[in-house]
C-alpha positions as CSV (number, residue, x, y, z in Angstrom):
1,X,24.7,47.4,20.3
2,X,21.7,49.6,19.8
3,X,20.6,52.1,22.4
4,X,16.9,53.8,22.8
5,X,16.7,57.3,22.2
6,X,14.4,60.4,22.0
7,X,14.9,63.9,22.1
8,X,15.0,66.2,24.9
9,X,14.3,69.6,26.9
10,X,15.7,69.6,30.8
11,X,13.6,70.5,33.1
12,X,15.1,73.0,35.7
13,X,15.0,72.3,39.6
14,X,12.3,75.1,39.8
15,X,10.0,73.4,37.8
16,X,10.9,69.8,39.1
17,X,10.0,70.5,42.6
18,X,6.0,72.4,41.9
19,X,5.6,69.1,39.4
20,X,6.9,67.2,41.9
21,X,4.2,68.6,44.1
22,X,1.8,68.7,41.5
23,X,2.4,65.0,41.3
24,X,1.5,64.5,44.9
25,X,-1.9,65.8,44.7
26,X,-2.5,63.9,41.0
27,X,-1.9,60.6,43.9
28,X,-5.4,61.0,44.8
29,X,-6.9,60.7,41.4
30,X,-4.2,57.1,41.6
31,X,-6.9,55.0,44.3
32,X,-6.2,51.1,42.5
33,X,-2.2,52.3,43.1
34,X,-2.2,52.4,38.8
35,X,0.3,54.4,37.6
36,X,4.0,53.4,38.4
37,X,5.2,57.5,38.9
38,X,8.4,59.0,37.8
39,X,11.1,60.0,40.2
40,X,11.3,64.1,39.5
41,X,15.0,63.4,39.0
42,X,13.8,61.8,36.2
43,X,11.9,64.3,34.6
44,X,12.1,65.2,31.3
45,X,10.3,67.1,28.3
46,X,10.0,64.3,25.7
47,X,10.5,66.8,22.4
48,X,11.0,63.1,20.1
49,X,11.6,59.7,20.8
50,X,13.3,57.6,18.3
51,X,13.0,53.9,19.6
52,X,16.1,51.8,18.9
53,X,19.4,53.7,17.8
54,X,22.5,52.3,16.5
55,X,25.7,54.1,17.7
56,X,26.6,55.2,14.8
57,X,23.3,56.5,14.5
58,X,24.2,58.6,17.4
59,X,27.2,60.4,15.5
60,X,25.2,60.9,12.6
61,X,22.2,62.4,15.1
62,X,24.9,64.4,16.8
63,X,27.0,66.1,13.7
64,X,23.4,66.4,11.6
65,X,21.9,67.9,15.2
66,X,24.8,70.4,15.0
67,X,24.9,71.6,11.3
68,X,20.7,71.6,10.6
69,X,19.1,73.2,13.9
70,X,18.6,76.5,14.2
71,X,16.3,76.9,16.0
72,X,16.4,79.7,19.1
73,X,16.2,79.6,22.9
74,X,12.2,80.6,23.4
75,X,10.0,79.0,26.8
76,X,7.6,76.6,26.9
77,X,4.5,76.8,28.7
78,X,3.2,73.8,30.3
79,X,-0.7,74.5,30.5
80,X,-2.6,70.5,31.8
81,X,-2.3,67.9,32.5
82,X,-2.9,64.7,30.3
83,X,-3.1,61.3,29.8
84,X,-2.8,59.4,27.2
85,X,-1.9,56.6,25.1
86,X,1.9,56.6,23.8
87,X,2.4,53.3,23.1
88,X,0.3,50.4,22.6
89,X,2.1,49.3,26.2
90,X,1.4,52.2,28.4
91,X,-0.3,55.7,28.4
92,X,1.6,58.0,30.3
93,X,-0.3,61.2,32.9
94,X,2.2,64.2,31.6
95,X,2.3,68.4,32.4
96,X,1.7,69.0,29.0
97,X,3.3,71.5,26.8
98,X,0.2,74.3,25.4
99,X,0.3,74.8,22.0
100,X,3.6,77.0,20.7
101,X,4.9,77.5,17.4
102,X,8.6,77.8,18.9
103,X,8.2,74.1,20.0
104,X,6.2,72.3,17.2
105,X,8.6,73.3,14.7
106,X,11.6,71.9,17.5
107,X,9.9,68.9,17.5
108,X,9.7,68.6,13.3
109,X,13.2,69.7,12.8
110,X,14.3,66.5,15.2
111,X,11.8,64.8,13.2
112,X,13.6,66.4,10.3
113,X,16.6,65.1,11.3
114,X,16.2,61.9,12.7
115,X,14.5,61.2,9.2
116,X,17.7,62.7,7.7
117,X,19.9,60.0,9.2
118,X,17.6,57.1,8.6
119,X,15.3,56.7,11.3
120,X,11.8,55.7,10.8
121,X,10.0,58.1,12.8
122,X,6.2,57.3,13.1
123,X,5.0,58.7,16.8
124,X,1.5,60.4,15.0
125,X,-0.1,61.5,17.6
126,X,2.6,62.6,19.3
127,X,2.3,65.8,21.8
128,X,5.2,67.4,24.0
129,X,5.2,66.0,27.7
130,X,6.4,65.1,31.0
131,X,5.9,62.1,31.8
132,X,4.6,62.6,36.0
133,X,3.7,58.8,35.4
134,X,2.5,55.6,33.5
135,X,-0.1,53.5,33.3
136,X,-0.3,50.4,31.6
137,X,-2.2,49.4,28.6
138,X,-4.4,46.7,30.4
139,X,-5.0,49.1,33.5
140,X,-8.1,51.3,33.1
141,X,-7.4,54.6,34.8
142,X,-9.1,57.1,33.5
143,X,-8.0,61.1,34.6
144,X,-11.4,63.6,35.2
145,X,-9.0,66.8,33.8
146,X,-12.0,68.6,35.0
147,X,-10.9,68.3,39.5
148,X,-7.6,68.7,38.9
149,X,-5.6,71.3,39.9
150,X,-4.6,74.7,37.8
151,X,-1.0,74.1,35.6
152,X,0.6,76.9,34.7
153,X,4.6,76.8,34.5
154,X,7.4,77.5,32.0
155,X,10.4,76.3,31.6
156,X,13.0,77.2,29.2
157,X,13.7,75.5,25.3
158,X,17.9,76.1,25.6
159,X,19.5,73.2,25.1
160,X,18.1,69.9,23.2
161,X,19.7,67.2,24.7
162,X,19.7,63.2,23.0
163,X,18.6,60.6,26.0
164,X,19.2,57.3,26.1
165,X,16.7,55.5,28.3
166,X,17.4,52.3,29.8
167,X,15.1,50.1,31.8
168,X,16.2,49.8,35.1
169,X,14.9,48.4,39.0
170,X,13.9,51.8,39.7
171,X,12.1,52.8,37.4
172,X,13.8,53.7,33.4
173,X,17.5,55.2,33.4
174,X,18.3,58.2,31.8
175,X,21.9,59.0,30.4
176,X,22.1,61.9,28.8
177,X,23.9,61.0,24.7
178,X,25.1,64.7,24.1
179,X,23.6,68.5,24.6
180,X,23.5,71.1,22.0
181,X,22.7,74.6,23.7
182,X,19.9,76.2,21.2
183,X,21.5,80.5,20.6
184,X,20.1,82.9,22.7
185,X,18.8,86.1,20.4
186,X,19.0,89.9,22.5
187,X,16.5,92.0,20.6
188,X,18.2,95.1,19.8
């Protein structure tokens, strides 16, 4: 049996509420009702999309991630809204993470772990993000980012979660498969 899986960070309630308010403001740009807006209860920051994995690979991913994940806790800045294609089937309107060395390092470490578990990772243009809405590839939705209100949020990178994604009647259903806390390093 295969499951669709990805590594993610949880989005705390305080950030979820602000992102939901922001998504409500973005609705004014969706005049043609092209965007499938994500329920705020499903917000997460996608770190690394893996695609279809076997249950054996999930077990191996957990083992390897526990052994090899050496990132410390940090804060992820969400600093702008982006609209870009994530697959040939759809694009996303998303809260985008600012460029950060810690986040890039965490992403690369997870890609390395996935590759070590036999998964073929091929998302060359992947950017960590919180999906607010999905747009089918054949729609002509355009987002003028110059007109958008500023985004200045942060969320903790305190645990990495491997999530399963399943199609549901009201959108995707996400189920955590395992979660690994990142260590907290205290200053001297």
